[in-house]
Residue, then its C-alpha position, 0 to 999 in steps of 0.5 A: x489475483x484481480x486483474x488491472x481493471x478491477x484493481x484500478x476500480x478498487x483504487x479509484x473507489x478508495x481515492x473517492x472514499x479517502x479523498x486522495x487527490x492523486x493516485x499513481x496508478x502505475x506505481x500502485x499496480x506495480x506494488x500490487x503485482x509485486x505483492x502477488x508474485x512475491x508474497x514471501x517478501x511480506x512476512x505476516x508479522x511485518x504486514x501486521x505491524x504496518x497495518x497497525x501503525x498509528x499516525x505517529x508511527x507512520x510518520x516515523x516509518x516515512x522518515x526512515x524510508x526517506x533516509x534510505x532514499x525512498x521518498x513518500x508523501x503521507x498520502x502515498x504511505x496511506x495508499x501503500x498501506x491500503x494496497x497491503x490491506x486489500x492484499x491481505x483481505x484478498x488472501x494474497x498475504 
C-alpha cells in the first residue's frame, strides 16, 4: 500500500493533469484507506462498471447518490473514480 505522502503526490499530479482546482485530501486519503483495508467491499463487477461510466452515466449515478444523502460535485465524482482506478492499477482491487 502506498503511504500518505506518495498518495498525496499522486493526487496532486492528477489535479494538475485534470485541472482539479480543489482536492479534499483528507477525504481522498480516507477513501483510499478504506479501499485498501476492505477491498472485498468493492466487487470487481462494480469496479468495472464505475470505471466504464460515460458522462451521462456519471450524472445519473451522482443524482442517485444525492438522493441517498451523498452529495458530490462532478469533480468529486471524477476524483472518486480516479482513486478506484489507481487502486486497481496498484493491485489493490
